[in-house]
N, C-alpha and C positions, 0 to 999 in steps of 0.2 A: 216395294221396299225402299225406304228412304235412308240412303247412306250419306246424305249431305252433312257437312260439318263446317265449322268456321275456325280458321287458324290465322293469327295475326290480323284479324279483321277481314281476311280474304275468304270469300265463299268457295268451298271446295265440293266437288261432286261426291267425294268419298274421303276417308281419312288417310289414304296411302300416298306417301310422298317419297320421291327418290332423294336420298340424302347425298351430300357432296361426295362425288367419286369420279373416277376416270370416265365412266360411261357418259357423263355430262359434257365431255369435250366435243362430242359429235352432235350436230343438229339432227342428223339422220336418226341417231339413237333417241334423242329427245322426242322426235316425232313418233317413233315406234313405241316409246314408253307411254306417250299420251294415248296412242291407238290401243294399247293393251290395258288402259285403265288408270294410269298414274294421274293423281289429282293435282300434283304440282311437282316441280323439280328444283332441287338446290344444285346450282352449278358447282364445279370443283372450286376449291379456295384459290383466290388470287393472293399471292404472298408479296408483301412489300419488298422483302430482301431480293426476291427473284427479279422483280421489275427494276429495282434500282441497280442490281448487279448487271443486268443487261444494258442499262443506260451507261453505266460506268465502262463496260466493255467497248461500247461504241465511241464514247468520249476518248478512251485510250487510243483507239484506232485513229481517230481524227487528230489527236495530239501528235502521234508519231508520223502521220502522213501529210499533215498540213491541212489548212482549211479547205483547199480545193477538193480534198477527198470526199467531201459531202456529195459531190456530183457523181461519184463513182460507187457509192454504197449500193449494193444490190437492193432493189425495192423490197424484197422479202425481209431484209434486216431493218431497213428504214421504217417500213410500215408496222413492224411488230415491236418497235422500241416503246418503252413504257408499257402502259396497260392496254394498248390498242387492240391486241388480239382478243383480250378478254371482253372489252367493250363491244367489239364486233360480234363476239359470240352471243352476248346478251341481246343485241339488236336482231341478229338473225334468228335466235330462238324465239324471241317475242313475235317476230313476223311469221314464224313457221307453226306455232302452236297457240291454242286458246287457253291452256292452263297457265297458272302463275309461274313465273320464272324468278327464283330467289337467288340473289348473288351471295357468295360466301367470301368474306374478307378476313385476312389475317395480317394485321399490321404490326409494326415494331415501335412506332412513335405516335404521339397524339396527332401530329401534323399528317403523318401517313394515313392514319385511320380516317381522319376527316376529309382530306383531299380526295382520297380514292373513293370513299363512300359517296361523296358528292358526284363524282364521275359515274359511278355505278347507277345512281338515281337518274342522272341525265341520259344515260344510255337506255333506260327503260325498265330496269329491274323493278319487279313488283314489291320486293322487300329485300332486306339485307340481313344475313345471318353473320354475326360476329363470332369468328372462330378464334377465341383468345387462347392460342396455344402457347401458354407461358409456364415454363417450369422454373420455380424459384430456387435454382441451384446456388444462388448467391446466399451463403449461410448467414449473412448479416441481416437479411430481410426478415421483418416480423410478419406474423399472420395478418395483422392489421394493414401493413403497407401493401401486402399482396392484394388483399380485398379492395383496398382503396384504388389500386390501379385499374381493376375491373370497372369500378363505379365511374372513375374519371373517363375511361375509354367510352363507356356507354353514353354518358352525359355529353361528351364532345361530339359523338356521332349523331345523337338525337338532335343536337343543336344545328348540325350541318345538313340534315336531310328531313324530308317530310314523310317519306315512306316508312312503313313499319320496320322495326329493328328487333331481332331476336338475339339472345345470348346462348351460344353453345358452350356448356359448362362441363368441367370434369367433376368427379365426386370427391376430389382431394382437398376439401375445405374442412377446417376444424368444426365448423357449424354450418353445414350446407343450407339448412332451412333459413337461417338468419341471412346468409349471403344472398339467397334467392329473393328474400323479402326486401333486402336493401336495394337490389337491382330493380325489383318490381316498383318500389317507391321512387326510384330514379327515372322511371319511364320505360323500362323494357316492355316491349309488346308481347314477348313470349320467351320461352326457355326450351332448349333442346337438351335432354338428359339421356345419355352422357356422351361427351367427347372421348374418343379412345386415343390416348397418347401412345405413340409408337416408341417402345423402349428398346434399348440395345441389348444384344446378346453377345457372347464371346465365341469366336472360332478358336478352339484350343490348338488346332494344328498350325494356323497362321498367326495366332495371337493378335488378332485384329477384332475390332468391334463390328458387329453385323447389325444391319437394320433391315428387317424383313417386313413385308406386308402380311399380317396375320388376319385373316377374315374372321368375323365374329361367329360364335356358335350359340345355340339356344340357351345354354347355361348362363350366358351373360345377361339374360333378361331380369334376373332376380334383383340386382341392385337398383336399376332404374324403376322396376316395378314397386319396390319399397318406397322410393322417394316420390314418385308420382302419386302414389296412394297417400303419402303424408302431406303433400303440397296441395292436392286437389281441394278447391274450396277456400284456400287461404291466400291465393294470389290473384291479381286482376289479369295478369298476362296469360296467354295461351300456354299449354303444355304439350310438348311433342316428345314422343318416346323414340329412342335410338339405341341400337345394339341388340343383337340376339334374335332378330326376326328371321325365322327360317320357314315358317308355315303360317297359315291363317290363325292357328291357335294362339300364337304369340300376339298377333294383332288384337284378337278378342280380349286376351288377358290385359293388354295395355289399356284398351278402352274401358274395361271394367274398373280399373283403378283410377281412371280419370283423365287419360290422355285425350287431347283434342285431335291430334294427328299422330300417325305412326310412320316413322322413316325407316327405310331399308336400303342397303347398298350391297352388303356381302352376298345376300341371296341372289341378287340380280347378276353380280359378277360371277358367281358359281354356275348359275343355270341359264343366264342370258336374259335379255330384256323382255322376252316373251313370258318370263316367269311372273311378271307383274300381273298378268291376266290370271295366272294360277292362284296368286294371293287374293285377288279381288273375287274370283269365283268361290274360293274357299271361305272368304269372309261372308259372302252371301249365304252359302250353305250352312255355316256355323250359326248364323242368325235364324235361318229358316228352321233348322232343327230345334231351336229353342223357342220358336214361334214369336220371334221379336221382329217387329216391322220397322224399327228405326234405331240407328246407332245411338241416338240421344237417350233412348230408354235404358241403355246399359252403362252409359258413361258415368263413372264415379260410384257405381252401385257397390263396389268393393273397395272404396277408398278407406282411409283410416277412420274418418269420422262417420262413415256409413255402416261399417260392419258391426255386428253385435259384440264381437270381442276384439277391440282395437289393440289388445296386448299382443296379438299375432304379428303386429308391426314392430313390437318393442323388445326390450331385453328379456322380459318374462318368457317370450317364446323361445329365445335362445337357450334359456335354462331348461325348458321342457324338452327341446331337441337333444341337448346333451344328456339329459336324464334318460331319454328313450334310446340312446345309442347302445349297440350290442356290447356286452361286458365280457364275453367269453374269449 
């Protein structure tokens, strides 16, 4: 059975990628994920604010203690200032595994995006995933200004590095398809659909905002399923599915609508790194039961332009669903 696929121009043994999560902080985990069948791993995001906040803390210590304090800084602090820990993680992961290691970058300024992207490339990352976690809570921003920010970030990073660059996007654009095609034209090597924004809740007892990590569930597959099916065949860049992968069935569904790769984190956090083998074995079994010898045979077979009734992706289907709802 041929499970090989190509993502961001990288040859992968199968479509299963570990998406950015805490499991990627450990080289040990990354080795185990490879042993259990992961075809690539996206490291946890490096955040510009976190790096620069750490540097500011050190500079504050030095300002208060005098320049001679540099000789007394604990090595653990001095060595981890800036992005050094993350760059070391890339180097160690690349040395430890044969699968591609993809860095994930979240910047706040164009300089931050490009400077850190160049360092990630130099450290040996096979590709960079731009995690543009930007919530336009400034009510004066127009939709066009928000979209232009994404395009500018991509162009700046593409100019700064030679390795492939993907965009991890949220679904919250007024015209997602147009946004993706803009980024595709600007040189994006691929797209990850979708980023899950962590939104606050309210603790009514303490009257404080809460921020919890909510793992995805299989019901979340539907929105990326729709858009992957609509975009397949209409962009040059690779398409990766993210969110809702709990079993091999979700993996197969994503492949049917046109995903080149399928990412998961929540399932691995829930069940452990060994669950990657369960997903891979499940994918093989699903294909065997359908007498399919290659993932390329099913990719895009149920995308919007391939199905007999494309209205299943559109508003007409919404009307049918409502009309078929119980009335009692």
